[in-house]
N, C-alpha and C positions, 0 to 999 in steps of 0.2 A: 280659737277663743270661743268660750261659750257664749250662746245667745244673751243669757241674763246679764253677763259681763261686758258687753259691747259700749253700753251707753256710759258707764264707769271708764272704760279705758279710753273713750274719746272724749272725755269731758277736759275742760279747762283745768279744773282745780287739779285732776290727775297727771296732766302733761307739766303743769308749773310744778307741781311736788317732785314728780319723776325727774325733771330737768335741775331743779336746783340740788337734789341729793346727788344725781349724777355729778355735779360741779363740785360739790362740798367733798366727795370721795376722790375728786382729783381724777374722775374717769377709769379708776384702777379697781379690777376684782379685790373684794375683800378677803377673798379665800386664798387667792394665787399670784395676786398683783399683776397677772396679765391685763390687756385693755379691757375694761368692763363694756357690757352690752345691754346687760337688761337689770333694771331694778326689779328685785324679786320681793315678794311679800313673805316673811317668814311665817306669818300666820296665813294659812290658805284661805282665799277669800270664797265665800259662799254666798249664796241669795240672802241669807238672813244677816250677814255682817259686811257686806260689799258697801252698803250706804251709811256705814258708821265710820266718821272720818277719825275716830280715836283708834281705829284698825286699818283701815284701806289707806290713810293718809299720814299715819303717824311714824316718824323716821325711826322710832324704836323696833318697829316691825319690818324695816326695809332692809335691804341687801344688795349693793352692786355685785352683780357675777359676770363674769365672761361666759360665752355660750358654752364652754367645756363644763363649767363647774355648775350652770345652770341645768343642763343636760343630766349630770350627775346627780343633782338634787331631786331631779322630777323622774328620772329612770333607772338609775342604777340601784337606789334604795329597795326597788322593790323588783329586781331582778335577780336577787340572791336566791339559789335554791333552797327550799325549806324541806327538811325529812320529818318534822315533827307533825307535820298535817298533810292531809290528801283530801281529794274530792270524793264524796260518796255518789251511789247511783243517780241521785237526784242533782248532781252538780253543786251540792252544798259543801263549803269547806269545814271539815272535821279532824278532829287529833287522830292521828295514825296510831293504831294500837295492834300489836306493839310498834312503837317507832321503827321506822324504816331508814337504814343508815345510806349513806351517799353511795355505798356499793350494794344496795339492793338486799341488803341481809337485815333480818329483824336481829334486835339485840336488846 
């Protein structure tokens, strides 16, 4: 957990919101119907929006997920191999010119 988020996630307001949402969804993952574990924020919380209850405590922006679906949400989205971009000599992400195929050939 990020340091700036600790106060929010330990707050009574979040615990009550999370617990009520969990019960409302009958404890089931909204994606696969497995037992839910994590009340996920659809809008990622940032230092700028975490104290805005219209975002951080709004049920429209919450989703009950099981551990597997939560892991997919946060990890698999960003683990797909991309062939249209590459890192330059400074470590910056740039477009691959010409694009490199998954087989290492230009095309």
